[in-house]
N, CA, C and O atoms as a Maestro MAE file, in Angstrom:
{
 s_m_m2io_version
 :::
 2.0.0
}

f_m_ct {
 s_m_title
 :::
 protein
 m_atom[224] {
  # First column is atom index #
  i_m_mmod_type
  r_m_x_coord
  r_m_y_coord
  r_m_z_coord
  i_m_residue_number
  s_m_chain_name
  s_m_pdb_residue_name
  s_m_pdb_atom_name
  i_m_atomic_number
  :::
  1 25 13.891 9.309 -1.245 1 A "ALA " " N  " 7
  2 3 14.069 10.539 -0.501 1 A "ALA " " CA " 6
  3 2 13.020 11.571 -0.888 1 A "ALA " " C  " 6
  4 15 12.549 12.325 -0.037 1 A "ALA " " O  " 8
  5 25 12.651 11.609 -2.167 2 A "GLN " " N  " 7
  6 3 11.658 12.581 -2.601 2 A "GLN " " CA " 6
  7 2 10.290 12.255 -2.004 2 A "GLN " " C  " 6
  8 15 9.525 13.157 -1.664 2 A "GLN " " O  " 8
  9 25 9.991 10.974 -1.878 3 A "MET " " N  " 7
  10 3 8.718 10.582 -1.293 3 A "MET " " CA " 6
  11 2 8.630 11.040 0.161 3 A "MET " " C  " 6
  12 15 7.580 11.503 0.606 3 A "MET " " O  " 8
  13 25 9.721 10.913 0.891 4 A "GLU " " N  " 7
  14 3 9.750 11.357 2.282 4 A "GLU " " CA " 6
  15 2 9.573 12.867 2.374 4 A "GLU " " C  " 6
  16 15 8.883 13.358 3.267 4 A "GLU " " O  " 8
  17 25 10.188 13.598 1.464 5 A "GLN " " N  " 7
  18 3 10.039 15.052 1.463 5 A "GLN " " CA " 6
  19 2 8.595 15.442 1.182 5 A "GLN " " C  " 6
  20 15 8.062 16.346 1.824 5 A "GLN " " O  " 8
  21 25 7.961 14.770 0.231 6 A "ASN " " N  " 7
  22 3 6.560 15.064 -0.070 6 A "ASN " " CA " 6
  23 2 5.657 14.706 1.104 6 A "ASN " " C  " 6
  24 15 4.688 15.412 1.382 6 A "ASN " " O  " 8
  25 25 5.971 13.619 1.787 7 A "TYR " " N  " 7
  26 3 5.208 13.222 2.973 7 A "TYR " " CA " 6
  27 2 5.317 14.287 4.061 7 A "TYR " " C  " 6
  28 15 4.315 14.693 4.649 7 A "TYR " " O  " 8
  29 25 6.544 14.732 4.320 8 A "ARG " " N  " 7
  30 3 6.747 15.784 5.326 8 A "ARG " " CA " 6
  31 2 6.040 17.071 4.930 8 A "ARG " " C  " 6
  32 15 5.457 17.748 5.776 8 A "ARG " " O  " 8
  33 25 6.092 17.408 3.649 9 A "ARG " " N  " 7
  34 3 5.438 18.624 3.163 9 A "ARG " " CA " 6
  35 2 3.926 18.531 3.363 9 A "ARG " " C  " 6
  36 15 3.296 19.494 3.800 9 A "ARG " " O  " 8
  37 25 3.349 17.383 3.047 10 A "ALA " " N  " 7
  38 3 1.908 17.194 3.217 10 A "ALA " " CA " 6
  39 2 1.519 17.319 4.683 10 A "ALA " " C  " 6
  40 15 0.503 17.936 5.005 10 A "ALA " " O  " 8
  41 25 2.313 16.741 5.567 11 A "LEU " " N  " 7
  42 3 2.016 16.854 6.999 11 A "LEU " " CA " 6
  43 2 2.187 18.282 7.483 11 A "LEU " " C  " 6
  44 15 1.422 18.747 8.328 11 A "LEU " " O  " 8
  45 25 3.165 18.970 6.964 12 A "SER " " N  " 7
  46 3 3.390 20.359 7.354 12 A "SER " " CA " 6
  47 2 2.216 21.232 6.924 12 A "SER " " C  " 6
  48 15 1.741 22.067 7.694 12 A "SER " " O  " 8
  49 25 1.754 21.037 5.702 13 A "ILE " " N  " 7
  50 3 0.631 21.826 5.193 13 A "ILE " " CA " 6
  51 2 -0.633 21.539 5.990 13 A "ILE " " C  " 6
  52 15 -1.422 22.448 6.251 13 A "ILE " " O  " 8
  53 25 -0.832 20.283 6.378 14 A "SER " " N  " 7
  54 3 -2.052 19.897 7.091 14 A "SER " " CA " 6
  55 2 -1.964 20.142 8.585 14 A "SER " " C  " 6
  56 15 -2.919 19.867 9.311 14 A "SER " " O  " 8
  57 25 -0.854 20.646 9.051 15 A "GLY " " N  " 7
  58 3 -0.708 20.878 10.485 15 A "GLY " " CA " 6
  59 2 -0.506 19.588 11.260 15 A "GLY " " C  " 6
  60 15 -0.869 19.508 12.433 15 A "GLY " " O  " 8
  61 25 0.069 18.579 10.621 16 A "GLY " " N  " 7
  62 3 0.345 17.315 11.298 16 A "GLY " " CA " 6
  63 2 -0.793 16.315 11.247 16 A "GLY " " C  " 6
  64 15 -0.707 15.253 11.864 16 A "GLY " " O  " 8
  65 25 -1.862 16.633 10.521 17 A "ASP " " N  " 7
  66 3 -3.020 15.746 10.439 17 A "ASP " " CA " 6
  67 2 -2.800 14.696 9.355 17 A "ASP " " C  " 6
  68 15 -2.698 15.029 8.174 17 A "ASP " " O  " 8
  69 25 -2.728 13.424 9.757 18 A "HIS " " N  " 7
  70 3 -2.519 12.342 8.794 18 A "HIS " " CA " 6
  71 2 -3.768 12.082 7.958 18 A "HIS " " C  " 6
  72 15 -3.689 11.406 6.931 18 A "HIS " " O  " 8
  73 25 -4.897 12.596 8.371 19 A "GLY " " N  " 7
  74 3 -6.146 12.404 7.637 19 A "GLY " " CA " 6
  75 2 -6.104 12.962 6.233 19 A "GLY " " C  " 6
  76 15 -6.860 12.523 5.366 19 A "GLY " " O  " 8
  77 25 -5.235 13.918 6.000 20 A "ILE " " N  " 7
  78 3 -5.125 14.500 4.660 20 A "ILE " " CA " 6
  79 2 -4.664 13.463 3.644 20 A "ILE " " C  " 6
  80 15 -4.949 13.594 2.453 20 A "ILE " " O  " 8
  81 25 -3.960 12.441 4.099 21 A "LEU " " N  " 7
  82 3 -3.443 11.421 3.191 21 A "LEU " " CA " 6
  83 2 -4.522 10.456 2.712 21 A "LEU " " C  " 6
  84 15 -4.325 9.760 1.716 21 A "LEU " " O  " 8
  85 25 -5.659 10.405 3.404 22 A "ILE " " N  " 7
  86 3 -6.746 9.514 2.996 22 A "ILE " " CA " 6
  87 2 -8.046 10.267 2.774 22 A "ILE " " C  " 6
  88 15 -9.097 9.651 2.593 22 A "ILE " " O  " 8
  89 25 -7.988 11.587 2.786 23 A "GLY " " N  " 7
  90 3 -9.200 12.395 2.682 23 A "GLY " " CA " 6
  91 2 -9.817 12.441 1.305 23 A "GLY " " C  " 6
  92 15 -11.013 12.706 1.186 23 A "GLY " " O  " 8
  93 25 -9.064 12.199 0.282 24 A "SER " " N  " 7
  94 3 -9.587 12.314 -1.077 24 A "SER " " CA " 6
  95 2 -10.048 10.955 -1.585 24 A "SER " " C  " 6
  96 15 -9.423 9.937 -1.287 24 A "SER " " O  " 8
  97 25 -11.130 10.930 -2.345 25 A "PRO " " N  " 7
  98 3 -11.595 9.655 -2.909 25 A "PRO " " CA " 6
  99 2 -10.551 9.001 -3.820 25 A "PRO " " C  " 6
  100 15 -10.477 7.774 -3.897 25 A "PRO " " O  " 8
  101 25 -9.763 9.801 -4.497 26 A "ILE " " N  " 7
  102 3 -8.711 9.252 -5.353 26 A "ILE " " CA " 6
  103 2 -7.677 8.525 -4.500 26 A "ILE " " C  " 6
  104 15 -7.233 7.434 -4.858 26 A "ILE " " O  " 8
  105 25 -7.295 9.119 -3.379 27 A "ALA " " N  " 7
  106 3 -6.318 8.488 -2.491 27 A "ALA " " CA " 6
  107 2 -6.865 7.175 -1.940 27 A "ALA " " C  " 6
  108 15 -6.150 6.174 -1.886 27 A "ALA " " O  " 8
  109 25 -8.123 7.180 -1.534 28 A "VAL " " N  " 7
  110 3 -8.732 5.955 -1.009 28 A "VAL " " CA " 6
  111 2 -8.745 4.875 -2.090 28 A "VAL " " C  " 6
  112 15 -8.447 3.713 -1.814 28 A "VAL " " O  " 8
  113 25 -9.086 5.256 -3.310 29 A "GLY " " N  " 7
  114 3 -9.082 4.303 -4.418 29 A "GLY " " CA " 6
  115 2 -7.703 3.724 -4.667 29 A "GLY " " C  " 6
  116 15 -7.561 2.526 -4.912 29 A "GLY " " O  " 8
  117 25 -6.687 4.573 -4.606 30 A "LEU " " N  " 7
  118 3 -5.319 4.095 -4.799 30 A "LEU " " CA " 6
  119 2 -4.895 3.149 -3.682 30 A "LEU " " C  " 6
  120 15 -4.241 2.138 -3.938 30 A "LEU " " O  " 8
  121 25 -5.265 3.472 -2.442 31 A "TYR " " N  " 7
  122 3 -4.919 2.592 -1.322 31 A "TYR " " CA " 6
  123 2 -5.596 1.227 -1.477 31 A "TYR " " C  " 6
  124 15 -4.985 0.193 -1.208 31 A "TYR " " O  " 8
  125 25 -6.850 1.232 -1.908 32 A "ILE " " N  " 7
  126 3 -7.558 -0.036 -2.118 32 A "ILE " " CA " 6
  127 2 -6.891 -0.835 -3.232 32 A "ILE " " C  " 6
  128 15 -6.704 -2.046 -3.111 32 A "ILE " " O  " 8
  129 25 -6.535 -0.154 -4.311 33 A "PHE " " N  " 7
  130 3 -5.862 -0.805 -5.439 33 A "PHE " " CA " 6
  131 2 -4.547 -1.432 -4.993 33 A "PHE " " C  " 6
  132 15 -4.251 -2.572 -5.349 33 A "PHE " " O  " 8
  133 25 -3.764 -0.700 -4.220 34 A "ILE " " N  " 7
  134 3 -2.482 -1.214 -3.721 34 A "ILE " " CA " 6
  135 2 -2.704 -2.413 -2.805 34 A "ILE " " C  " 6
  136 15 -1.971 -3.399 -2.880 34 A "ILE " " O  " 8
  137 25 -3.720 -2.329 -1.938 35 A "ALA " " N  " 7
  138 3 -4.012 -3.439 -1.030 35 A "ALA " " CA " 6
  139 2 -4.398 -4.698 -1.811 35 A "ALA " " C  " 6
  140 15 -3.986 -5.802 -1.456 35 A "ALA " " O  " 8
  141 25 -5.188 -4.528 -2.871 36 A "VAL " " N  " 7
  142 3 -5.583 -5.674 -3.695 36 A "VAL " " CA " 6
  143 2 -4.359 -6.285 -4.379 36 A "VAL " " C  " 6
  144 15 -4.208 -7.506 -4.416 36 A "VAL " " O  " 8
  145 25 -3.489 -5.431 -4.918 37 A "LEU " " N  " 7
  146 3 -2.271 -5.943 -5.555 37 A "LEU " " CA " 6
  147 2 -1.398 -6.708 -4.566 37 A "LEU " " C  " 6
  148 15 -0.859 -7.764 -4.897 37 A "LEU " " O  " 8
  149 25 -1.258 -6.177 -3.356 38 A "LEU " " N  " 7
  150 3 -0.466 -6.873 -2.339 38 A "LEU " " CA " 6
  151 2 -1.097 -8.206 -1.963 38 A "LEU " " C  " 6
  152 15 -0.396 -9.203 -1.793 38 A "LEU " " O  " 8
  153 25 -2.424 -8.225 -1.835 39 A "ALA " " N  " 7
  154 3 -3.113 -9.468 -1.493 39 A "ALA " " CA " 6
  155 2 -2.918 -10.513 -2.586 39 A "ALA " " C  " 6
  156 15 -2.710 -11.691 -2.293 39 A "ALA " " O  " 8
  157 25 -2.983 -10.090 -3.832 40 A "ILE " " N  " 7
  158 3 -2.767 -11.018 -4.947 40 A "ILE " " CA " 6
  159 2 -1.341 -11.562 -4.915 40 A "ILE " " C  " 6
  160 15 -1.131 -12.762 -5.099 40 A "ILE " " O  " 8
  161 25 -0.369 -10.698 -4.686 41 A "ALA " " N  " 7
  162 3 1.033 -11.131 -4.646 41 A "ALA " " CA " 6
  163 2 1.268 -12.129 -3.517 41 A "ALA " " C  " 6
  164 15 1.952 -13.134 -3.709 41 A "ALA " " O  " 8
  165 25 0.708 -11.859 -2.346 42 A "VAL " " N  " 7
  166 3 0.878 -12.769 -1.207 42 A "VAL " " CA " 6
  167 2 0.199 -14.103 -1.495 42 A "VAL " " C  " 6
  168 15 0.763 -15.163 -1.225 42 A "VAL " " O  " 8
  169 25 -1.007 -14.049 -2.041 43 A "THR " " N  " 7
  170 3 -1.733 -15.276 -2.360 43 A "THR " " CA " 6
  171 2 -0.964 -16.127 -3.360 43 A "THR " " C  " 6
  172 15 -0.869 -17.344 -3.203 43 A "THR " " O  " 8
  173 25 -0.420 -15.492 -4.381 44 A "MET " " N  " 7
  174 3 0.348 -16.238 -5.382 44 A "MET " " CA " 6
  175 2 1.604 -16.846 -4.771 44 A "MET " " C  " 6
  176 15 1.967 -17.973 -5.107 44 A "MET " " O  " 8
  177 25 2.269 -16.123 -3.884 45 A "ALA " " N  " 7
  178 3 3.480 -16.641 -3.242 45 A "ALA " " CA " 6
  179 2 3.150 -17.837 -2.354 45 A "ALA " " C  " 6
  180 15 3.888 -18.822 -2.339 45 A "ALA " " O  " 8
  181 25 2.051 -17.755 -1.620 46 A "VAL " " N  " 7
  182 3 1.652 -18.863 -0.744 46 A "VAL " " CA " 6
  183 2 1.304 -20.091 -1.581 46 A "VAL " " C  " 6
  184 15 1.717 -21.205 -1.257 46 A "VAL " " O  " 8
  185 25 0.549 -19.886 -2.651 47 A "ARG " " N  " 7
  186 3 0.195 -21.021 -3.514 47 A "ARG " " CA " 6
  187 2 1.433 -21.670 -4.117 47 A "ARG " " C  " 6
  188 15 1.527 -22.895 -4.191 47 A "ARG " " O  " 8
  189 25 2.378 -20.848 -4.547 48 A "LYS " " N  " 7
  190 3 3.609 -21.372 -5.135 48 A "LYS " " CA " 6
  191 2 4.388 -22.185 -4.108 48 A "LYS " " C  " 6
  192 15 4.916 -23.252 -4.423 48 A "LYS " " O  " 8
  193 25 4.458 -21.677 -2.881 49 A "ARG " " N  " 7
  194 3 5.178 -22.383 -1.818 49 A "ARG " " CA " 6
  195 2 4.494 -23.710 -1.499 49 A "ARG " " C  " 6
  196 15 5.167 -24.723 -1.310 49 A "ARG " " O  " 8
  197 25 3.165 -23.712 -1.439 50 A "ARG " " N  " 7
  198 3 2.434 -24.951 -1.154 50 A "ARG " " CA " 6
  199 2 2.618 -25.966 -2.279 50 A "ARG " " C  " 6
  200 15 2.770 -27.161 -2.029 50 A "ARG " " O  " 8
  201 25 2.603 -25.479 -3.515 51 A "ARG " " N  " 7
  202 3 2.789 -26.367 -4.659 51 A "ARG " " CA " 6
  203 2 4.163 -27.018 -4.616 51 A "ARG " " C  " 6
  204 15 4.297 -28.212 -4.886 51 A "ARG " " O  " 8
  205 25 5.184 -26.237 -4.278 52 A "ARG " " N  " 7
  206 3 6.544 -26.782 -4.172 52 A "ARG " " CA " 6
  207 2 6.632 -27.803 -3.044 52 A "ARG " " C  " 6
  208 15 7.313 -28.820 -3.176 52 A "ARG " " O  " 8
  209 25 5.947 -27.534 -1.936 53 A "ALA " " N  " 7
  210 3 5.986 -28.455 -0.798 53 A "ALA " " CA " 6
  211 2 5.328 -29.785 -1.168 53 A "ALA " " C  " 6
  212 15 5.794 -30.842 -0.743 53 A "ALA " " O  " 8
  213 25 4.253 -29.741 -1.953 54 A "ARG " " N  " 7
  214 3 3.584 -30.974 -2.368 54 A "ARG " " CA " 6
  215 2 4.432 -31.778 -3.347 54 A "ARG " " C  " 6
  216 15 4.379 -33.008 -3.355 54 A "ARG " " O  " 8
  217 25 5.215 -31.082 -4.171 55 A "GLU " " N  " 7
  218 3 6.043 -31.776 -5.160 55 A "GLU " " CA " 6
  219 2 7.229 -32.488 -4.519 55 A "GLU " " C  " 6
  220 15 7.743 -33.455 -5.081 55 A "GLU " " O  " 8
  221 25 7.663 -32.030 -3.369 56 A "ASP " " N  " 7
  222 3 8.835 -32.636 -2.703 56 A "ASP " " CA " 6
  223 2 8.507 -33.912 -1.991 56 A "ASP " " C  " 6
  224 15 9.388 -34.528 -1.391 56 A "ASP " " O  " 8
  :::
 }
 m_bond[223] {
  # First column is bond index #
  i_m_from
  i_m_to
  i_m_order
  :::
  1 1 2 1
  2 2 3 1
  3 3 4 2
  4 3 5 1
  5 5 6 1
  6 6 7 1
  7 7 8 2
  8 7 9 1
  9 9 10 1
  10 10 11 1
  11 11 12 2
  12 11 13 1
  13 13 14 1
  14 14 15 1
  15 15 16 2
  16 15 17 1
  17 17 18 1
  18 18 19 1
  19 19 20 2
  20 19 21 1
  21 21 22 1
  22 22 23 1
  23 23 24 2
  24 23 25 1
  25 25 26 1
  26 26 27 1
  27 27 28 2
  28 27 29 1
  29 29 30 1
  30 30 31 1
  31 31 32 2
  32 31 33 1
  33 33 34 1
  34 34 35 1
  35 35 36 2
  36 35 37 1
  37 37 38 1
  38 38 39 1
  39 39 40 2
  40 39 41 1
  41 41 42 1
  42 42 43 1
  43 43 44 2
  44 43 45 1
  45 45 46 1
  46 46 47 1
  47 47 48 2
  48 47 49 1
  49 49 50 1
  50 50 51 1
  51 51 52 2
  52 51 53 1
  53 53 54 1
  54 54 55 1
  55 55 56 2
  56 55 57 1
  57 57 58 1
  58 58 59 1
  59 59 60 2
  60 59 61 1
  61 61 62 1
  62 62 63 1
  63 63 64 2
  64 63 65 1
  65 65 66 1
  66 66 67 1
  67 67 68 2
  68 67 69 1
  69 69 70 1
  70 70 71 1
  71 71 72 2
  72 71 73 1
  73 73 74 1
  74 74 75 1
  75 75 76 2
  76 75 77 1
  77 77 78 1
  78 78 79 1
  79 79 80 2
  80 79 81 1
  81 81 82 1
  82 82 83 1
  83 83 84 2
  84 83 85 1
  85 85 86 1
  86 86 87 1
  87 87 88 2
  88 87 89 1
  89 89 90 1
  90 90 91 1
  91 91 92 2
  92 91 93 1
  93 93 94 1
  94 94 95 1
  95 95 96 2
  96 95 97 1
  97 97 98 1
  98 98 99 1
  99 99 100 2
  100 99 101 1
  101 101 102 1
  102 102 103 1
  103 103 104 2
  104 103 105 1
  105 105 106 1
  106 106 107 1
  107 107 108 2
  108 107 109 1
  109 109 110 1
  110 110 111 1
  111 111 112 2
  112 111 113 1
  113 113 114 1
  114 114 115 1
  115 115 116 2
  116 115 117 1
  117 117 118 1
  118 118 119 1
  119 119 120 2
  120 119 121 1
  121 121 122 1
  122 122 123 1
  123 123 124 2
  124 123 125 1
  125 125 126 1
  126 126 127 1
  127 127 128 2
  128 127 129 1
  129 129 130 1
  130 130 131 1
  131 131 132 2
  132 131 133 1
  133 133 134 1
  134 134 135 1
  135 135 136 2
  136 135 137 1
  137 137 138 1
  138 138 139 1
  139 139 140 2
  140 139 141 1
  141 141 142 1
  142 142 143 1
  143 143 144 2
  144 143 145 1
  145 145 146 1
  146 146 147 1
  147 147 148 2
  148 147 149 1
  149 149 150 1
  150 150 151 1
  151 151 152 2
  152 151 153 1
  153 153 154 1
  154 154 155 1
  155 155 156 2
  156 155 157 1
  157 157 158 1
  158 158 159 1
  159 159 160 2
  160 159 161 1
  161 161 162 1
  162 162 163 1
  163 163 164 2
  164 163 165 1
  165 165 166 1
  166 166 167 1
  167 167 168 2
  168 167 169 1
  169 169 170 1
  170 170 171 1
  171 171 172 2
  172 171 173 1
  173 173 174 1
  174 174 175 1
  175 175 176 2
  176 175 177 1
  177 177 178 1
  178 178 179 1
  179 179 180 2
  180 179 181 1
  181 181 182 1
  182 182 183 1
  183 183 184 2
  184 183 185 1
  185 185 186 1
  186 186 187 1
  187 187 188 2
  188 187 189 1
  189 189 190 1
  190 190 191 1
  191 191 192 2
  192 191 193 1
  193 193 194 1
  194 194 195 1
  195 195 196 2
  196 195 197 1
  197 197 198 1
  198 198 199 1
  199 199 200 2
  200 199 201 1
  201 201 202 1
  202 202 203 1
  203 203 204 2
  204 203 205 1
  205 205 206 1
  206 206 207 1
  207 207 208 2
  208 207 209 1
  209 209 210 1
  210 210 211 1
  211 211 212 2
  212 211 213 1
  213 213 214 1
  214 214 215 1
  215 215 216 2
  216 215 217 1
  217 217 218 1
  218 218 219 1
  219 219 220 2
  220 219 221 1
  221 221 222 1
  222 222 223 1
  223 223 224 2
  :::
 }
}
Protein backbone atom coordinates (compact mmCIF):
# COMPACT_ATOMS: atom_id res chain seq x y z
CA ALA A 1 0.00 0.00 0.00
CA GLN A 2 2.85 2.39 0.76
CA MET A 3 4.38 1.75 -2.65
CA GLU A 4 1.09 2.68 -4.33
CA GLN A 5 0.88 5.87 -2.28
CA ASN A 6 4.42 6.84 -3.28
CA TYR A 7 3.61 6.07 -6.92
CA ARG A 8 0.52 8.29 -6.79
CA ARG A 9 2.50 11.03 -5.05
CA ALA A 10 5.21 10.92 -7.72
CA LEU A 11 2.62 11.17 -10.48
CA SER A 12 0.86 13.99 -8.69
CA ILE A 13 4.09 15.96 -8.30
CA SER A 14 5.02 15.39 -11.96
CA GLY A 15 1.61 16.37 -13.24
CA GLY A 16 0.84 12.84 -14.42
CA ASP A 17 4.07 12.41 -16.38
CA HIS A 18 5.35 8.83 -16.07
CA GLY A 19 8.73 9.95 -17.41
CA ILE A 20 9.70 11.07 -13.94
CA LEU A 21 9.95 7.41 -12.93
CA ILE A 22 12.75 6.75 -15.45
CA GLY A 23 14.29 10.21 -15.71
CA SER A 24 17.13 9.67 -13.27
CA PRO A 25 20.22 7.61 -14.09
CA ILE A 26 19.86 5.86 -10.73
CA ALA A 27 16.32 4.79 -11.61
CA VAL A 28 17.43 3.50 -15.00
CA GLY A 29 20.24 1.56 -13.34
CA LEU A 30 17.83 0.01 -10.87
CA TYR A 31 15.41 -0.97 -13.64
CA ILE A 32 18.24 -2.62 -15.57
CA PHE A 33 19.39 -4.44 -12.43
CA ILE A 34 15.86 -5.71 -11.76
CA ALA A 35 15.47 -6.82 -15.39
CA VAL A 36 18.75 -8.77 -15.20
CA LEU A 37 17.67 -10.45 -11.95
CA LEU A 38 14.33 -11.42 -13.49
CA ALA A 39 16.05 -12.78 -16.60
CA ILE A 40 18.38 -14.88 -14.45
CA ALA A 41 15.46 -16.24 -12.40
CA VAL A 42 13.49 -17.17 -15.53
CA THR A 43 16.52 -18.77 -17.15
CA MET A 44 17.22 -20.85 -14.06
CA ALA A 45 13.58 -21.96 -13.84
CA VAL A 46 13.54 -23.00 -17.50
CA ARG A 47 16.79 -24.94 -17.14
CA LYS A 48 15.49 -26.69 -14.04
CA ARG A 49 12.26 -27.64 -15.82
CA ARG A 50 14.17 -28.97 -18.84
CA ARG A 51 16.51 -30.96 -16.60
CA ARG A 52 13.54 -32.55 -14.83
CA ALA A 53 11.91 -33.38 -18.17
CA ARG A 54 15.08 -35.13 -19.36
CA GLU A 55 15.33 -37.16 -16.15
CA ASP A 56 11.78 -38.53 -16.52
